[in-house]
C-alpha positions as CSV (number, residue, x, y, z in Angstrom):
1,X,37.0,71.0,-11.6
2,X,37.3,71.5,-7.9
3,X,40.3,69.8,-6.2
4,X,37.8,68.1,-3.8
5,X,36.1,66.2,-6.6
6,X,37.3,63.1,-8.2
7,X,36.7,62.3,-11.9
8,X,33.8,60.0,-12.5
9,X,34.5,56.3,-13.1
10,X,32.7,54.4,-15.7
11,X,29.6,52.6,-14.2
12,X,30.7,49.2,-12.9
13,X,34.3,49.8,-13.8
14,X,37.4,49.4,-11.7
15,X,39.9,52.1,-11.3
16,X,43.1,51.7,-13.3
17,X,45.1,51.3,-10.1
18,X,42.9,48.5,-8.8
19,X,43.0,46.8,-12.3
20,X,46.8,47.0,-12.3
21,X,47.0,45.5,-8.8
22,X,44.7,42.7,-9.8
23,X,46.7,41.9,-12.9
24,X,49.9,41.8,-10.9
25,X,48.3,39.5,-8.2
26,X,46.8,37.2,-10.8
27,X,50.2,36.8,-12.4
28,X,51.8,36.2,-9.0
29,X,49.1,33.5,-8.2
30,X,49.8,31.8,-11.5
31,X,53.5,31.8,-10.7
32,X,52.8,30.4,-7.2
33,X,50.4,27.6,-8.0
34,X,51.1,24.5,-10.2
35,X,48.1,25.0,-12.5
36,X,46.1,28.0,-13.7
37,X,43.0,26.3,-12.3
38,X,44.5,26.1,-8.8
39,X,45.5,29.8,-9.0
40,X,42.1,30.8,-10.2
41,X,40.4,28.7,-7.5
42,X,42.6,30.3,-4.8
43,X,41.9,33.8,-6.1
44,X,38.1,33.4,-5.9
45,X,37.8,31.4,-2.6
46,X,37.1,33.2,0.6
47,X,40.3,33.2,2.8
48,X,40.4,33.4,6.6
49,X,43.5,35.5,6.6
50,X,41.7,38.1,4.5
51,X,38.8,38.5,6.9
52,X,36.8,36.0,4.9
53,X,37.1,37.8,1.6
54,X,38.5,36.2,-1.6
55,X,42.0,37.4,-2.5
56,X,40.5,39.3,-5.6
57,X,38.0,41.1,-3.4
58,X,40.6,41.9,-0.7
59,X,42.9,43.3,-3.4
60,X,40.5,46.1,-4.1
61,X,42.2,48.1,-1.4
62,X,45.9,48.9,-1.1
63,X,46.2,47.2,2.3
64,X,44.3,44.1,1.0
65,X,46.5,43.9,-2.1
66,X,49.6,44.0,0.1
67,X,48.2,41.2,2.3
68,X,47.4,39.0,-0.7
69,X,50.9,39.6,-2.0
70,X,52.4,38.6,1.4
71,X,50.3,35.4,1.5
72,X,51.3,34.4,-2.0
73,X,55.0,35.1,-1.2
74,X,54.7,32.9,1.9
75,X,53.0,30.1,-0.1
76,X,55.6,30.2,-2.8
77,X,58.7,30.3,-0.6
78,X,57.4,28.4,2.5
79,X,57.5,31.5,4.7
80,X,55.3,32.4,7.6
81,X,52.0,34.3,6.9
């Protein structure tokens, strides 16, 4: 395989890195919100601080995942976003 080519991903599948980030952020959301339903609702709702994307959608990029993590940390500890 050439060094310029990436291995093919399964059709419709997420990369393992994106999946790991998502699992971490879902766990962080569950720890931040009082109920699982609140956490799941927040993860799926479009957010103005994420350019109108939902946190799960934004987390598909490293920068987006970092931003989601920052928002969750601020929500949990009362910090500035």
